[in-house]
mmCIF file of the N, C-alpha and C atoms, coordinates in Angstrom:
data_MODEL
# 
_entry.id   MODEL 
# 
loop_
_atom_site.group_PDB 
_atom_site.id 
_atom_site.type_symbol 
_atom_site.label_atom_id 
_atom_site.label_alt_id 
_atom_site.label_comp_id 
_atom_site.label_asym_id 
_atom_site.label_entity_id 
_atom_site.label_seq_id 
_atom_site.pdbx_PDB_ins_code 
_atom_site.Cartn_x 
_atom_site.Cartn_y 
_atom_site.Cartn_z 
_atom_site.occupancy 
_atom_site.B_iso_or_equiv 
_atom_site.pdbx_formal_charge 
_atom_site.auth_seq_id 
_atom_site.auth_comp_id 
_atom_site.auth_asym_id 
_atom_site.auth_atom_id 
_atom_site.pdbx_PDB_model_num 
ATOM 1   N N  . MET A 1 1  ? 51.957 -16.097 -57.489 1.00 0.00 ? 1  MET A N  1 
ATOM 2   C CA . MET A 1 1  ? 51.774 -15.948 -59.184 1.00 0.00 ? 1  MET A CA 1 
ATOM 3   C C  . MET A 1 1  ? 52.444 -16.429 -59.796 1.00 0.00 ? 1  MET A C  1 
ATOM 4   N N  . ASN A 1 2  ? 51.449 -17.034 -61.005 1.00 0.00 ? 2  ASN A N  1 
ATOM 5   C CA . ASN A 1 2  ? 52.619 -17.274 -62.268 1.00 0.00 ? 2  ASN A CA 1 
ATOM 6   C C  . ASN A 1 2  ? 52.079 -16.014 -63.106 1.00 0.00 ? 2  ASN A C  1 
ATOM 7   N N  . ILE A 1 3  ? 53.183 -15.855 -64.202 1.00 0.00 ? 3  ILE A N  1 
ATOM 8   C CA . ILE A 1 3  ? 52.638 -15.387 -65.609 1.00 0.00 ? 3  ILE A CA 1 
ATOM 9   C C  . ILE A 1 3  ? 51.287 -15.097 -66.147 1.00 0.00 ? 3  ILE A C  1 
ATOM 10  N N  . ARG A 1 4  ? 50.262 -16.166 -66.294 1.00 0.00 ? 4  ARG A N  1 
ATOM 11  C CA . ARG A 1 4  ? 49.263 -16.657 -66.897 1.00 0.00 ? 4  ARG A CA 1 
ATOM 12  C C  . ARG A 1 4  ? 47.895 -15.747 -65.915 1.00 0.00 ? 4  ARG A C  1 
ATOM 13  N N  . GLU A 1 5  ? 48.375 -15.739 -64.497 1.00 0.00 ? 5  GLU A N  1 
ATOM 14  C CA . GLU A 1 5  ? 47.425 -15.218 -63.702 1.00 0.00 ? 5  GLU A CA 1 
ATOM 15  C C  . GLU A 1 5  ? 47.662 -14.044 -63.428 1.00 0.00 ? 5  GLU A C  1 
ATOM 16  N N  . GLU A 1 6  ? 48.619 -13.401 -63.626 1.00 0.00 ? 6  GLU A N  1 
ATOM 17  C CA . GLU A 1 6  ? 49.005 -11.791 -63.666 1.00 0.00 ? 6  GLU A CA 1 
ATOM 18  C C  . GLU A 1 6  ? 48.725 -10.951 -64.406 1.00 0.00 ? 6  GLU A C  1 
ATOM 19  N N  . ALA A 1 7  ? 49.060 -12.286 -66.012 1.00 0.00 ? 7  ALA A N  1 
ATOM 20  C CA . ALA A 1 7  ? 48.150 -11.486 -67.631 1.00 0.00 ? 7  ALA A CA 1 
ATOM 21  C C  . ALA A 1 7  ? 46.221 -11.453 -66.874 1.00 0.00 ? 7  ALA A C  1 
ATOM 22  N N  . GLU A 1 8  ? 45.850 -12.365 -66.519 1.00 0.00 ? 8  GLU A N  1 
ATOM 23  C CA . GLU A 1 8  ? 44.616 -12.606 -66.226 1.00 0.00 ? 8  GLU A CA 1 
ATOM 24  C C  . GLU A 1 8  ? 44.025 -11.503 -65.666 1.00 0.00 ? 8  GLU A C  1 
ATOM 25  N N  . ARG A 1 9  ? 44.693 -11.220 -64.555 1.00 0.00 ? 9  ARG A N  1 
ATOM 26  C CA . ARG A 1 9  ? 44.426 -10.177 -63.121 1.00 0.00 ? 9  ARG A CA 1 
ATOM 27  C C  . ARG A 1 9  ? 44.196 -9.047  -63.869 1.00 0.00 ? 9  ARG A C  1 
ATOM 28  N N  . ARG A 1 10 ? 45.182 -8.668  -64.606 1.00 0.00 ? 10 ARG A N  1 
ATOM 29  C CA . ARG A 1 10 ? 45.550 -7.502  -65.230 1.00 0.00 ? 10 ARG A CA 1 
ATOM 30  C C  . ARG A 1 10 ? 44.236 -6.693  -66.693 1.00 0.00 ? 10 ARG A C  1 
ATOM 31  N N  . VAL A 1 11 ? 43.700 -8.076  -67.453 1.00 0.00 ? 11 VAL A N  1 
ATOM 32  C CA . VAL A 1 11 ? 42.827 -8.162  -68.074 1.00 0.00 ? 11 VAL A CA 1 
ATOM 33  C C  . VAL A 1 11 ? 41.840 -8.139  -67.867 1.00 0.00 ? 11 VAL A C  1 
ATOM 34  N N  . ASP A 1 12 ? 41.765 -8.583  -66.938 1.00 0.00 ? 12 ASP A N  1 
ATOM 35  C CA . ASP A 1 12 ? 39.853 -8.577  -65.873 1.00 0.00 ? 12 ASP A CA 1 
ATOM 36  C C  . ASP A 1 12 ? 40.183 -6.781  -65.465 1.00 0.00 ? 12 ASP A C  1 
ATOM 37  N N  . ALA A 1 13 ? 41.061 -6.640  -65.094 1.00 0.00 ? 13 ALA A N  1 
ATOM 38  C CA . ALA A 1 13 ? 40.896 -5.521  -64.172 1.00 0.00 ? 13 ALA A CA 1 
ATOM 39  C C  . ALA A 1 13 ? 40.441 -3.667  -65.596 1.00 0.00 ? 13 ALA A C  1 
ATOM 40  N N  . LYS A 1 14 ? 41.727 -4.268  -66.554 1.00 0.00 ? 14 LYS A N  1 
ATOM 41  C CA . LYS A 1 14 ? 41.024 -3.360  -67.646 1.00 0.00 ? 14 LYS A CA 1 
ATOM 42  C C  . LYS A 1 14 ? 39.402 -3.426  -68.604 1.00 0.00 ? 14 LYS A C  1 
ATOM 43  N N  . ILE A 1 15 ? 39.122 -5.054  -68.324 1.00 0.00 ? 15 ILE A N  1 
ATOM 44  C CA . ILE A 1 15 ? 37.797 -5.209  -69.220 1.00 0.00 ? 15 ILE A CA 1 
ATOM 45  C C  . ILE A 1 15 ? 36.394 -4.191  -68.287 1.00 0.00 ? 15 ILE A C  1 
ATOM 46  N N  . LYS A 1 16 ? 36.880 -5.182  -66.961 1.00 0.00 ? 16 LYS A N  1 
ATOM 47  C CA . LYS A 1 16 ? 36.061 -3.613  -65.838 1.00 0.00 ? 16 LYS A CA 1 
ATOM 48  C C  . LYS A 1 16 ? 36.005 -2.464  -65.662 1.00 0.00 ? 16 LYS A C  1 
ATOM 49  N N  . PHE A 1 17 ? 37.133 -1.620  -65.741 1.00 0.00 ? 17 PHE A N  1 
ATOM 50  C CA . PHE A 1 17 ? 37.406 -0.259  -65.924 1.00 0.00 ? 17 PHE A CA 1 
ATOM 51  C C  . PHE A 1 17 ? 36.500 0.029   -67.762 1.00 0.00 ? 17 PHE A C  1 
ATOM 52  N N  . GLN A 1 18 ? 36.719 -0.620  -68.781 1.00 0.00 ? 18 GLN A N  1 
ATOM 53  C CA . GLN A 1 18 ? 35.981 0.146   -69.575 1.00 0.00 ? 18 GLN A CA 1 
ATOM 54  C C  . GLN A 1 18 ? 34.588 -0.405  -69.831 1.00 0.00 ? 18 GLN A C  1 
ATOM 55  N N  . GLU A 1 19 ? 34.165 -1.646  -69.111 1.00 0.00 ? 19 GLU A N  1 
ATOM 56  C CA . GLU A 1 19 ? 32.769 -1.436  -68.613 1.00 0.00 ? 19 GLU A CA 1 
ATOM 57  C C  . GLU A 1 19 ? 31.828 -0.844  -68.064 1.00 0.00 ? 19 GLU A C  1 
ATOM 58  N N  . ASN A 1 20 ? 32.603 -0.140  -66.921 1.00 0.00 ? 20 ASN A N  1 
ATOM 59  C CA . ASN A 1 20 ? 32.301 0.963   -66.219 1.00 0.00 ? 20 ASN A CA 1 
ATOM 60  C C  . ASN A 1 20 ? 32.655 1.992   -66.492 1.00 0.00 ? 20 ASN A C  1 
ATOM 61  N N  . LEU A 1 21 ? 33.471 2.591   -67.837 1.00 0.00 ? 21 LEU A N  1 
ATOM 62  C CA . LEU A 1 21 ? 33.426 3.728   -68.743 1.00 0.00 ? 21 LEU A CA 1 
ATOM 63  C C  . LEU A 1 21 ? 32.395 3.586   -69.613 1.00 0.00 ? 21 LEU A C  1 
ATOM 64  N N  . TYR A 1 22 ? 31.792 2.574   -70.174 1.00 0.00 ? 22 TYR A N  1 
ATOM 65  C CA . TYR A 1 22 ? 30.561 3.045   -71.079 1.00 0.00 ? 22 TYR A CA 1 
ATOM 66  C C  . TYR A 1 22 ? 29.252 3.207   -70.453 1.00 0.00 ? 22 TYR A C  1 
ATOM 67  N N  . LYS A 1 23 ? 29.264 2.349   -69.206 1.00 0.00 ? 23 LYS A N  1 
ATOM 68  C CA . LYS A 1 23 ? 27.760 2.270   -67.933 1.00 0.00 ? 23 LYS A CA 1 
ATOM 69  C C  . LYS A 1 23 ? 27.769 4.099   -67.683 1.00 0.00 ? 23 LYS A C  1 
ATOM 70  N N  . TYR A 1 24 ? 28.863 4.436   -67.289 1.00 0.00 ? 24 TYR A N  1 
ATOM 71  C CA . TYR A 1 24 ? 29.314 5.802   -66.821 1.00 0.00 ? 24 TYR A CA 1 
ATOM 72  C C  . TYR A 1 24 ? 28.501 6.944   -67.697 1.00 0.00 ? 24 TYR A C  1 
ATOM 73  N N  . LEU A 1 25 ? 29.173 6.690   -69.110 1.00 0.00 ? 25 LEU A N  1 
ATOM 74  C CA . LEU A 1 25 ? 29.189 7.851   -70.391 1.00 0.00 ? 25 LEU A CA 1 
ATOM 75  C C  . LEU A 1 25 ? 27.379 7.403   -69.986 1.00 0.00 ? 25 LEU A C  1 
ATOM 76  N N  . ILE A 1 26 ? 26.792 6.573   -70.710 1.00 0.00 ? 26 ILE A N  1 
ATOM 77  C CA . ILE A 1 26 ? 25.364 6.295   -71.055 1.00 0.00 ? 26 ILE A CA 1 
ATOM 78  C C  . ILE A 1 26 ? 24.637 7.146   -69.601 1.00 0.00 ? 26 ILE A C  1 
ATOM 79  N N  . VAL A 1 27 ? 24.768 6.599   -68.784 1.00 0.00 ? 27 VAL A N  1 
ATOM 80  C CA . VAL A 1 27 ? 24.139 6.241   -67.229 1.00 0.00 ? 27 VAL A CA 1 
ATOM 81  C C  . VAL A 1 27 ? 24.267 8.649   -66.911 1.00 0.00 ? 27 VAL A C  1 
ATOM 82  N N  . ASN A 1 28 ? 24.730 8.830   -67.412 1.00 0.00 ? 28 ASN A N  1 
ATOM 83  C CA . ASN A 1 28 ? 25.160 10.386  -67.532 1.00 0.00 ? 28 ASN A CA 1 
ATOM 84  C C  . ASN A 1 28 ? 24.813 10.874  -68.403 1.00 0.00 ? 28 ASN A C  1 
ATOM 85  N N  . THR A 1 29 ? 24.218 10.523  -69.510 1.00 0.00 ? 29 THR A N  1 
ATOM 86  C CA . THR A 1 29 ? 24.121 11.115  -70.991 1.00 0.00 ? 29 THR A CA 1 
ATOM 87  C C  . THR A 1 29 ? 22.485 11.399  -70.601 1.00 0.00 ? 29 THR A C  1 
ATOM 88  N N  . ILE A 1 30 ? 21.730 10.143  -69.793 1.00 0.00 ? 30 ILE A N  1 
ATOM 89  C CA . ILE A 1 30 ? 20.584 10.068  -69.462 1.00 0.00 ? 30 ILE A CA 1 
ATOM 90  C C  . ILE A 1 30 ? 20.087 10.997  -68.331 1.00 0.00 ? 30 ILE A C  1 
ATOM 91  N N  . ILE A 1 31 ? 20.965 10.658  -67.910 1.00 0.00 ? 31 ILE A N  1 
ATOM 92  C CA . ILE A 1 31 ? 20.698 11.907  -66.572 1.00 0.00 ? 31 ILE A CA 1 
ATOM 93  C C  . ILE A 1 31 ? 20.976 13.655  -67.092 1.00 0.00 ? 31 ILE A C  1 
ATOM 94  N N  . ALA A 1 32 ? 21.593 13.907  -68.400 1.00 0.00 ? 32 ALA A N  1 
ATOM 95  C CA . ALA A 1 32 ? 21.994 14.577  -68.588 1.00 0.00 ? 32 ALA A CA 1 
ATOM 96  C C  . ALA A 1 32 ? 20.599 15.581  -69.197 1.00 0.00 ? 32 ALA A C  1 
ATOM 97  N N  . ILE A 1 33 ? 20.298 14.134  -70.173 1.00 0.00 ? 33 ILE A N  1 
ATOM 98  C CA . ILE A 1 33 ? 18.763 15.083  -70.603 1.00 0.00 ? 33 ILE A CA 1 
ATOM 99  C C  . ILE A 1 33 ? 17.370 14.981  -69.984 1.00 0.00 ? 33 ILE A C  1 
ATOM 100 N N  . ILE A 1 34 ? 17.291 13.992  -68.996 1.00 0.00 ? 34 ILE A N  1 
ATOM 101 C CA . ILE A 1 34 ? 16.147 14.482  -67.787 1.00 0.00 ? 34 ILE A CA 1 
ATOM 102 C C  . ILE A 1 34 ? 16.872 15.600  -67.263 1.00 0.00 ? 34 ILE A C  1 
ATOM 103 N N  . CYS A 1 35 ? 17.687 15.551  -66.879 1.00 0.00 ? 35 CYS A N  1 
ATOM 104 C CA . CYS A 1 35 ? 17.845 17.008  -66.143 1.00 0.00 ? 35 CYS A CA 1 
ATOM 105 C C  . CYS A 1 35 ? 17.575 18.622  -66.495 1.00 0.00 ? 35 CYS A C  1 
ATOM 106 N N  . PHE A 1 36 ? 17.982 18.304  -68.096 1.00 0.00 ? 36 PHE A N  1 
ATOM 107 C CA . PHE A 1 36 ? 17.272 19.362  -69.336 1.00 0.00 ? 36 PHE A CA 1 
ATOM 108 C C  . PHE A 1 36 ? 16.229 19.782  -69.556 1.00 0.00 ? 36 PHE A C  1 
ATOM 109 N N  . ALA A 1 37 ? 15.876 18.452  -70.035 1.00 0.00 ? 37 ALA A N  1 
ATOM 110 C CA . ALA A 1 37 ? 14.346 18.142  -70.202 1.00 0.00 ? 37 ALA A CA 1 
ATOM 111 C C  . ALA A 1 37 ? 13.008 18.528  -68.777 1.00 0.00 ? 37 ALA A C  1 
ATOM 112 N N  . PHE A 1 38 ? 13.666 18.098  -67.674 1.00 0.00 ? 38 PHE A N  1 
ATOM 113 C CA . PHE A 1 38 ? 12.751 18.183  -66.643 1.00 0.00 ? 38 PHE A CA 1 
ATOM 114 C C  . PHE A 1 38 ? 12.730 19.481  -65.701 1.00 0.00 ? 38 PHE A C  1 
ATOM 115 N N  . LEU A 1 39 ? 13.880 18.906  -65.536 1.00 0.00 ? 39 LEU A N  1 
ATOM 116 C CA . LEU A 1 39 ? 14.365 19.485  -63.828 1.00 0.00 ? 39 LEU A CA 1 
ATOM 117 C C  . LEU A 1 39 ? 14.891 21.544  -64.013 1.00 0.00 ? 39 LEU A C  1 
ATOM 118 N N  . GLN A 1 40 ? 15.488 21.605  -64.955 1.00 0.00 ? 40 GLN A N  1 
ATOM 119 C CA . GLN A 1 40 ? 16.022 23.116  -65.616 1.00 0.00 ? 40 GLN A CA 1 
ATOM 120 C C  . GLN A 1 40 ? 17.463 22.898  -64.619 1.00 0.00 ? 40 GLN A C  1 
ATOM 121 N N  . SER A 1 41 ? 17.391 22.455  -64.110 1.00 0.00 ? 41 SER A N  1 
ATOM 122 C CA . SER A 1 41 ? 18.833 22.187  -62.944 1.00 0.00 ? 41 SER A CA 1 
ATOM 123 C C  . SER A 1 41 ? 19.632 20.616  -63.242 1.00 0.00 ? 41 SER A C  1 
ATOM 124 N N  . PHE A 1 42 ? 20.504 20.667  -62.560 1.00 0.00 ? 42 PHE A N  1 
ATOM 125 C CA . PHE A 1 42 ? 21.998 20.069  -63.105 1.00 0.00 ? 42 PHE A CA 1 
ATOM 126 C C  . PHE A 1 42 ? 22.743 19.488  -62.259 1.00 0.00 ? 42 PHE A C  1 
ATOM 127 N N  . TRP A 1 43 ? 22.075 19.629  -60.977 1.00 0.00 ? 43 TRP A N  1 
ATOM 128 C CA . TRP A 1 43 ? 22.614 19.424  -59.228 1.00 0.00 ? 43 TRP A CA 1 
ATOM 129 C C  . TRP A 1 43 ? 23.029 17.838  -59.342 1.00 0.00 ? 43 TRP A C  1 
ATOM 130 N N  . LEU A 1 44 ? 21.529 17.041  -60.035 1.00 0.00 ? 44 LEU A N  1 
ATOM 131 C CA . LEU A 1 44 ? 22.112 15.346  -59.849 1.00 0.00 ? 44 LEU A CA 1 
ATOM 132 C C  . LEU A 1 44 ? 23.033 15.003  -60.725 1.00 0.00 ? 44 LEU A C  1 
ATOM 133 N N  . LEU A 1 45 ? 23.310 15.688  -61.912 1.00 0.00 ? 45 LEU A N  1 
ATOM 134 C CA . LEU A 1 45 ? 24.009 15.244  -62.718 1.00 0.00 ? 45 LEU A CA 1 
ATOM 135 C C  . LEU A 1 45 ? 25.471 15.279  -62.347 1.00 0.00 ? 45 LEU A C  1 
ATOM 136 N N  . PHE A 1 46 ? 25.710 16.352  -61.757 1.00 0.00 ? 46 PHE A N  1 
ATOM 137 C CA . PHE A 1 46 ? 27.151 16.712  -61.138 1.00 0.00 ? 46 PHE A CA 1 
ATOM 138 C C  . PHE A 1 46 ? 27.327 15.746  -60.335 1.00 0.00 ? 46 PHE A C  1 
ATOM 139 N N  . PHE A 1 47 ? 25.905 15.821  -59.777 1.00 0.00 ? 47 PHE A N  1 
ATOM 140 C CA . PHE A 1 47 ? 26.511 14.536  -58.154 1.00 0.00 ? 47 PHE A CA 1 
ATOM 141 C C  . PHE A 1 47 ? 26.833 13.448  -58.936 1.00 0.00 ? 47 PHE A C  1 
ATOM 142 N N  . VAL A 1 48 ? 26.082 12.443  -59.652 1.00 0.00 ? 48 VAL A N  1 
ATOM 143 C CA . VAL A 1 48 ? 26.557 11.467  -59.897 1.00 0.00 ? 48 VAL A CA 1 
ATOM 144 C C  . VAL A 1 48 ? 27.705 11.656  -61.030 1.00 0.00 ? 48 VAL A C  1 
ATOM 145 N N  . MET A 1 49 ? 27.944 12.701  -61.507 1.00 0.00 ? 49 MET A N  1 
ATOM 146 C CA . MET A 1 49 ? 29.125 12.304  -62.406 1.00 0.00 ? 49 MET A CA 1 
ATOM 147 C C  . MET A 1 49 ? 30.467 12.651  -61.649 1.00 0.00 ? 49 MET A C  1 
ATOM 148 N N  . PHE A 1 50 ? 30.367 13.172  -60.102 1.00 0.00 ? 50 PHE A N  1 
ATOM 149 C CA . PHE A 1 50 ? 31.264 13.564  -59.434 1.00 0.00 ? 50 PHE A CA 1 
ATOM 150 C C  . PHE A 1 50 ? 31.567 12.150  -58.768 1.00 0.00 ? 50 PHE A C  1 
ATOM 151 N N  . PHE A 1 51 ? 30.921 11.290  -58.096 1.00 0.00 ? 51 PHE A N  1 
ATOM 152 C CA . PHE A 1 51 ? 30.700 10.047  -57.025 1.00 0.00 ? 51 PHE A CA 1 
ATOM 153 C C  . PHE A 1 51 ? 31.448 9.340   -57.998 1.00 0.00 ? 51 PHE A C  1 
ATOM 154 N N  . TRP A 1 52 ? 30.481 9.566   -59.169 1.00 0.00 ? 52 TRP A N  1 
ATOM 155 C CA . TRP A 1 52 ? 30.826 8.238   -59.923 1.00 0.00 ? 52 TRP A CA 1 
ATOM 156 C C  . TRP A 1 52 ? 31.901 8.114   -60.468 1.00 0.00 ? 52 TRP A C  1 
ATOM 157 N N  . GLY A 1 53 ? 32.738 9.393   -60.836 1.00 0.00 ? 53 GLY A N  1 
ATOM 158 C CA . GLY A 1 53 ? 33.353 9.512   -61.535 1.00 0.00 ? 53 GLY A CA 1 
ATOM 159 C C  . GLY A 1 53 ? 34.564 8.930   -60.821 1.00 0.00 ? 53 GLY A C  1 
ATOM 160 N N  . LEU A 1 54 ? 34.757 9.513   -59.924 1.00 0.00 ? 54 LEU A N  1 
ATOM 161 C CA . LEU A 1 54 ? 35.691 8.833   -58.853 1.00 0.00 ? 54 LEU A CA 1 
ATOM 162 C C  . LEU A 1 54 ? 36.143 7.415   -58.718 1.00 0.00 ? 54 LEU A C  1 
ATOM 163 N N  . GLY A 1 55 ? 34.704 6.493   -58.700 1.00 0.00 ? 55 GLY A N  1 
ATOM 164 C CA . GLY A 1 55 ? 35.485 4.857   -58.645 1.00 0.00 ? 55 GLY A CA 1 
ATOM 165 C C  . GLY A 1 55 ? 35.398 5.074   -60.468 1.00 0.00 ? 55 GLY A C  1 
ATOM 166 N N  . VAL A 1 56 ? 35.504 5.001   -61.410 1.00 0.00 ? 56 VAL A N  1 
ATOM 167 C CA . VAL A 1 56 ? 36.025 4.983   -62.746 1.00 0.00 ? 56 VAL A CA 1 
ATOM 168 C C  . VAL A 1 56 ? 37.132 5.349   -63.084 1.00 0.00 ? 56 VAL A C  1 
ATOM 169 N N  . LEU A 1 57 ? 37.746 6.476   -62.108 1.00 0.00 ? 57 LEU A N  1 
ATOM 170 C CA . LEU A 1 57 ? 39.391 7.127   -62.109 1.00 0.00 ? 57 LEU A CA 1 
ATOM 171 C C  . LEU A 1 57 ? 39.968 6.366   -61.318 1.00 0.00 ? 57 LEU A C  1 
ATOM 172 N N  . ASP A 1 58 ? 39.589 5.409   -60.188 1.00 0.00 ? 58 ASP A N  1 
ATOM 173 C CA . ASP A 1 58 ? 39.984 4.283   -59.918 1.00 0.00 ? 58 ASP A CA 1 
ATOM 174 C C  . ASP A 1 58 ? 39.948 3.083   -60.185 1.00 0.00 ? 58 ASP A C  1 
ATOM 175 N N  . ASP A 1 59 ? 39.181 2.815   -60.977 1.00 0.00 ? 59 ASP A N  1 
ATOM 176 C CA . ASP A 1 59 ? 39.396 1.643   -61.542 1.00 0.00 ? 59 ASP A CA 1 
ATOM 177 C C  . ASP A 1 59 ? 40.563 1.662   -62.634 1.00 0.00 ? 59 ASP A C  1 
ATOM 178 N N  . PHE A 1 60 ? 40.708 2.973   -63.512 1.00 0.00 ? 60 PHE A N  1 
ATOM 179 C CA . PHE A 1 60 ? 41.112 3.211   -64.912 1.00 0.00 ? 60 PHE A CA 1 
ATOM 180 C C  . PHE A 1 60 ? 42.681 3.292   -63.903 1.00 0.00 ? 60 PHE A C  1 
ATOM 181 N N  . PHE A 1 61 ? 42.989 3.955   -62.920 1.00 0.00 ? 61 PHE A N  1 
ATOM 182 C CA . PHE A 1 61 ? 44.604 3.792   -62.430 1.00 0.00 ? 61 PHE A CA 1 
ATOM 183 C C  . PHE A 1 61 ? 45.275 2.155   -61.575 1.00 0.00 ? 61 PHE A C  1 
ATOM 184 N N  . ASN A 1 62 ? 43.797 1.367   -61.526 1.00 0.00 ? 62 ASN A N  1 
ATOM 185 C CA . ASN A 1 62 ? 43.434 0.016   -61.197 1.00 0.00 ? 62 ASN A CA 1 
ATOM 186 C C  . ASN A 1 62 ? 44.755 -0.452  -62.469 1.00 0.00 ? 62 ASN A C  1 
ATOM 187 N N  . ALA A 1 63 ? 43.891 -0.488  -63.502 1.00 0.00 ? 63 ALA A N  1 
ATOM 188 C CA . ALA A 1 63 ? 43.641 -1.480  -64.784 1.00 0.00 ? 63 ALA A CA 1 
ATOM 189 C C  . ALA A 1 63 ? 45.398 -0.858  -65.344 1.00 0.00 ? 63 ALA A C  1 
ATOM 190 N N  . TYR A 1 64 ? 45.847 0.233   -65.409 1.00 0.00 ? 64 TYR A N  1 
ATOM 191 C CA . TYR A 1 64 ? 46.783 0.946   -66.113 1.00 0.00 ? 64 TYR A CA 1 
ATOM 192 C C  . TYR A 1 64 ? 47.931 1.499   -65.386 1.00 0.00 ? 64 TYR A C  1 
ATOM 193 N N  . SER A 1 65 ? 47.615 2.239   -64.726 1.00 0.00 ? 65 SER A N  1 
ATOM 194 C CA . SER A 1 65 ? 48.736 3.482   -64.944 1.00 0.00 ? 65 SER A CA 1 
ATOM 195 C C  . SER A 1 65 ? 49.457 2.485   -63.332 1.00 0.00 ? 65 SER A C  1 
ATOM 196 N N  . ILE A 1 66 ? 48.969 2.278   -62.429 1.00 0.00 ? 66 ILE A N  1 
ATOM 197 C CA . ILE A 1 66 ? 49.357 2.099   -60.795 1.00 0.00 ? 66 ILE A CA 1 
ATOM 198 C C  . ILE A 1 66 ? 50.216 0.105   -61.538 1.00 0.00 ? 66 ILE A C  1 
ATOM 199 N N  . TRP A 1 67 ? 49.532 -0.606  -62.094 1.00 0.00 ? 67 TRP A N  1 
ATOM 200 C CA . TRP A 1 67 ? 50.118 -2.027  -62.651 1.00 0.00 ? 67 TRP A CA 1 
ATOM 201 C C  . TRP A 1 67 ? 51.584 -1.115  -63.497 1.00 0.00 ? 67 TRP A C  1 
ATOM 202 N N  . ASP A 1 68 ? 51.348 -1.426  -64.363 1.00 0.00 ? 68 ASP A N  1 
ATOM 203 C CA . ASP A 1 68 ? 52.742 -0.688  -65.496 1.00 0.00 ? 68 ASP A CA 1 
ATOM 204 C C  . ASP A 1 68 ? 54.016 -0.197  -64.694 1.00 0.00 ? 68 ASP A C  1 
ATOM 205 N N  . TYR A 1 69 ? 53.720 0.888   -63.622 1.00 0.00 ? 69 TYR A N  1 
ATOM 206 C CA . TYR A 1 69 ? 54.078 1.856   -63.195 1.00 0.00 ? 69 TYR A CA 1 
ATOM 207 C C  . TYR A 1 69 ? 54.732 0.528   -62.154 1.00 0.00 ? 69 TYR A C  1 
ATOM 208 N N  . ARG A 1 70 ? 54.605 0.020   -61.492 1.00 0.00 ? 70 ARG A N  1 
ATOM 209 C CA . ARG A 1 70 ? 54.956 -0.880  -60.101 1.00 0.00 ? 70 ARG A CA 1 
ATOM 210 C C  . ARG A 1 70 ? 56.078 -1.980  -60.918 1.00 0.00 ? 70 ARG A C  1 
ATOM 211 N N  . GLU A 1 71 ? 55.132 -2.399  -62.105 1.00 0.00 ? 71 GLU A N  1 
ATOM 212 C CA . GLU A 1 71 ? 56.090 -3.760  -62.586 1.00 0.00 ? 71 GLU A CA 1 
ATOM 213 C C  . GLU A 1 71 ? 57.266 -2.868  -63.101 1.00 0.00 ? 71 GLU A C  1 
ATOM 214 N N  . GLU A 1 72 ? 57.148 -1.830  -63.772 1.00 0.00 ? 72 GLU A N  1 
ATOM 215 C CA . GLU A 1 72 ? 58.447 -0.969  -63.506 1.00 0.00 ? 72 GLU A CA 1 
ATOM 216 C C  . GLU A 1 72 ? 59.554 -1.133  -63.081 1.00 0.00 ? 72 GLU A C  1 
ATOM 217 N N  . MET A 1 73 ? 59.101 -0.201  -61.912 1.00 0.00 ? 73 MET A N  1 
ATOM 218 C CA . MET A 1 73 ? 59.892 0.089   -60.324 1.00 0.00 ? 73 MET A CA 1 
ATOM 219 C C  . MET A 1 73 ? 60.563 -1.051  -60.209 1.00 0.00 ? 73 MET A C  1 
ATOM 220 N N  . ILE A 1 74 ? 59.564 -2.383  -60.174 1.00 0.00 ? 74 ILE A N  1 
ATOM 221 C CA . ILE A 1 74 ? 60.526 -4.064  -59.242 1.00 0.00 ? 74 ILE A CA 1 
ATOM 222 C C  . ILE A 1 74 ? 61.267 -4.270  -60.641 1.00 0.00 ? 74 ILE A C  1 
ATOM 223 N N  . SER A 1 75 ? 61.151 -4.139  -62.408 1.00 0.00 ? 75 SER A N  1 
ATOM 224 C CA . SER A 1 75 ? 62.204 -4.549  -62.969 1.00 0.00 ? 75 SER A CA 1 
ATOM 225 C C  . SER A 1 75 ? 63.477 -3.498  -62.563 1.00 0.00 ? 75 SER A C  1 
ATOM 226 N N  . LYS A 1 76 ? 63.551 -2.682  -62.686 1.00 0.00 ? 76 LYS A N  1 
ATOM 227 C CA . LYS A 1 76 ? 64.431 -1.528  -61.919 1.00 0.00 ? 76 LYS A CA 1 
ATOM 228 C C  . LYS A 1 76 ? 64.967 -2.032  -60.823 1.00 0.00 ? 76 LYS A C  1 
ATOM 229 N N  . GLU A 1 77 ? 64.613 -2.196  -59.754 1.00 0.00 ? 77 GLU A N  1 
ATOM 230 C CA . GLU A 1 77 ? 65.095 -2.535  -58.529 1.00 0.00 ? 77 GLU A CA 1 
ATOM 231 C C  . GLU A 1 77 ? 65.405 -4.062  -58.818 1.00 0.00 ? 77 GLU A C  1 
ATOM 232 N N  . LEU A 1 78 ? 65.397 -4.798  -59.175 1.00 0.00 ? 78 LEU A N  1 
ATOM 233 C CA . LEU A 1 78 ? 65.845 -6.341  -59.674 1.00 0.00 ? 78 LEU A CA 1 
ATOM 234 C C  . LEU A 1 78 ? 67.152 -6.180  -60.334 1.00 0.00 ? 78 LEU A C  1 
ATOM 235 N N  . SER A 1 79 ? 67.454 -4.530  -61.345 1.00 0.00 ? 79 SER A N  1 
ATOM 236 C CA . SER A 1 79 ? 68.627 -4.488  -61.806 1.00 0.00 ? 79 SER A CA 1 
ATOM 237 C C  . SER A 1 79 ? 69.353 -3.787  -61.226 1.00 0.00 ? 79 SER A C  1 
ATOM 238 N N  . LYS A 1 80 ? 69.339 -2.935  -60.426 1.00 0.00 ? 80 LYS A N  1 
ATOM 239 C CA . LYS A 1 80 ? 70.059 -2.781  -59.689 1.00 0.00 ? 80 LYS A CA 1 
ATOM 240 C C  . LYS A 1 80 ? 70.371 -3.646  -58.468 1.00 0.00 ? 80 LYS A C  1 
ATOM 241 N N  . MET A 1 81 ? 70.121 -4.392  -57.778 1.00 0.00 ? 81 MET A N  1 
ATOM 242 C CA . MET A 1 81 ? 70.494 -5.291  -56.920 1.00 0.00 ? 81 MET A CA 1 
ATOM 243 C C  . MET A 1 81 ? 71.360 -6.542  -57.617 1.00 0.00 ? 81 MET A C  1 
ATOM 244 N N  . GLY A 1 82 ? 71.239 -6.592  -59.061 1.00 0.00 ? 82 GLY A N  1 
ATOM 245 C CA . GLY A 1 82 ? 71.782 -7.478  -59.589 1.00 0.00 ? 82 GLY A CA 1 
ATOM 246 C C  . GLY A 1 82 ? 72.819 -7.157  -60.141 1.00 0.00 ? 82 GLY A C  1 
ATOM 247 N N  . ASP A 1 83 ? 73.196 -5.665  -60.463 1.00 0.00 ? 83 ASP A N  1 
ATOM 248 C CA . ASP A 1 83 ? 74.575 -5.117  -60.251 1.00 0.00 ? 83 ASP A CA 1 
ATOM 249 C C  . ASP A 1 83 ? 75.794 -4.860  -59.446 1.00 0.00 ? 83 ASP A C  1 
# 
């Protein structure tokens, strides 16, 4: 895999995370309003927030933390092997 393909893959992962986060915030806001206005109960909101939030968290780690940390570890190992 060349550098451009790797960069495109990272950018796609970051865009996916951002889109999913925006959708998460909008939909949960709408559900909160509906729960408050009509149901007087927030069990539906908490259910959606928890399970969808796990997916958003997974997208975050795929887009930012894991990729950068993995690359940092690879570069450290390569430098150790070169010494």
